[in-house]
N, C-alpha and C positions, 0 to 999 in steps of 0.2 A: 494261620490268619484268625484273628479274633471274631467272634460272632457280632454281627451288626444288628442293632434294634432300631426299628423304624416305627414311628407312630403315624398312622395314616387315617384319613376320613374314609367314608364308604368306599368300598372296593369290590370288584368282581374277582373272586379267586378262581383261577383256571386249574391249578394243580394242587395237590395236597401232599406231594412227596418231597417237597423242597424245604421242609422245616417250618411250615406255616402253622401258627397257633391262633386259633380264634379266641377273642376275648369274651364274646357273648353269641348266643344263637340269634338268628334272624327272627323278626316279629312280622306276621302277616295280618293285615287289616283289610276288610272290604268296605267299599263305599260306592256311592252311585256312579262314581267315575270309573270304577273297576277295582282290581285287586292292586293294593299298594304293597310293596316290598321294602321294609325298613331294614337296613343293615347298619348295626351299630359299629363304632370304631373297633378296630382290631390291631393286634400287635403281630408284626412279622418278625420272625427270628430267622435270619438268613445265615445259613452255614455253608461253608464251602463244599460243593459237591464232588470235587475232585480231590483226592489226597495226593500230595506230592511225596514221592519216595525218593529219598536222597541216598545215593549209593556212593561209597568210597571208590575212587579209581583203583583199578587193579595195580598192585605193586609191580614195578618193572624189575626184572631180574637181569643183572649184568654179570657176565663171566669175565673173570680176570686171569683165567688160565685156560689150557687146552686139555683134552682128555689124555690120560696117561695110564698105562697098565701097572705101573709101580710108583704109587704116591710118594713113598720114601726112597727116593733114588739117591740122594746126597748121603754122605757119610755123617756119623754123629758130630754135631757141632758145626757142620757146614751149612751155609745158607743156600736154600734152593733158589736158583735164578728165576726171575720173572719173565714172562713173554712180553715183548713190546706191543703197544697198542695196535700197530700196524699188523703185527703177526696175528693178533686176536681178530682184527677186523677181516684179514685175508681168510682165516678159517671160517668165519661166518659167511663170507662170500662164496666159499668153496661149497658149503651145504646148500646155499641158494642155487648155485650153478648145477648141482647134482639134481636138485628138484626140477629146475628148468628143462634139463635134458631127460627128466623122468627116470632117473637111475634109482634103484633101490637103496644104494649105499654110497658113501663118500670115499672115493678112491684117491690114489696118488695123483691120477689125472685131474681130478676135481681140486685137489690141494694146489696143484700147478696153476690151474685157471683161477682160483681165488686170489693167488699172489699177484697174477696180472690184472685182475679186475680191480683190486685195490689200487694198483697203478703207481703210487707215489713212493713205494718202498724201495729199499736197496735192491733186493732180488729182481723186482720187476724192471727196474732201470738197467741192471746188468743183462737181463734177458733181451731187452729191446735193443741194446747196444750190439747184440749178437744176432740180430734179425729174427728173434723169436717173439711172436705177438700173440695176443689172445685169439684172434681169429684163425691163425695157423694152428695153434694148439687145439682150439674147438674143432676145426675141420679134421685133424689127425685123430682126435678122440672118437669122433663119429665113425671115421674109417676103421678104426681099430676095435671099438666095442659095439658099433652099430647103433641104430636108433631104437628106442624103447617102445613098447606097446603104447599106442595112441591113447588107449583108455586106462592106462596104469597111472596111478597117483603116488608119488613119493611120499614117505612120512615126513613130518615137519622137520625133523632132524635125522636125515639119512645116516644110520651108523657107519662108522669108519670100517673099512676093510682091514684085514690083518697087516697088509703091506703099508697102508696109510698110517696105521697105529705105529707100526715100527719106525716108520720115517719120523714121526713126531718124537718117539721116544729116542731115537738117534740124535735128534736136534738137542733134546735136553741133556743127554749123556755127554755130547761133545762140548756143550757150554759148561758143564760142570767140570770136565777135564782141563779145560783151558785155564781155569783158576784166574781169570783176568777181570772178573766182575762184569757188570753191565747186563744187558737183557738178551734173552733168546730172540733173534731177529728172523725175518722172512728168508734171509740167506741161509740160516740154519735149516729151515723147513725145505728149501730148494736142495740143499745138499743131502738132507735126509731122503728126499725123493730120489736123488741120483744114487744113493747107496742101495736102494732096492732094485737090483739089476733086472729082476724078472717083472717088475711092476709096469702097468701101462704109462705111468709117468715117466719112468726112465726111458722106456721105448720110444715115447713121443719126443722127449728131449733129443735123444740120439738121432732120431729121423730128421729133426729140424737142425742138425748140426752141432748140438752140445756134446763136449767130450770131456775126458778126464783133465786135459790141459785147462779147460775153462773151469771146471771144479776146483783145480788147485789155485788158479787165479783168484777165484771168489774166496776160497778158504783163507788165502793169504791176506786179502783186503780186510777180512772181519777179524783177523787175529791181531791187528794193529790196536794199540791203546785208544780208547775214545771213540771207537767205531759204533756208529748208531744206525737205526734203520731208515735212514733218509737218503 
């Protein structure tokens, strides 16, 4: 803001820390009527008292992939398949669910809940058609793993357990082997969870009625050309 200059007649100055500049000193005269105070015209130089600090908004970081233990999984010359947007969103929801349950890590059970929380993807629809819902999975998770300490706070991004990491890697490997193009979907994540037999996610699915026949049915559906995560 530019400084504003005002020319004013006689004035009473209350403060001297706001950029006030006196043109002349005052003159005192005595008369039989008493003391007269003469204040000559002054110039006020008003400057803004508050400086405005403009900050650039923090840059948003968007991930277009999921963690992998082997970045170069494809053979030379082979294009690495990309994750579908719904698979990426499901993974973000799984981290959030792990934090809500106050778990220190993101396990296969959290990956499973993330798929169901996103809700509009292929795997979530398949699970619901077989009677497996988010509430049922969450209840079974608490029964299996228990409740976390009330005063424990999960990290912003709870690290993957070894089983959850292997499930994601399995999904990538299976998509590479299929050589049919397209994206890695939530169905691949679900089948990756099922491949980890000793993991909480597999045990929860099994308890809720999911079996090898269901896995083969899902695998058959995603092997068809043009299959998407819808």
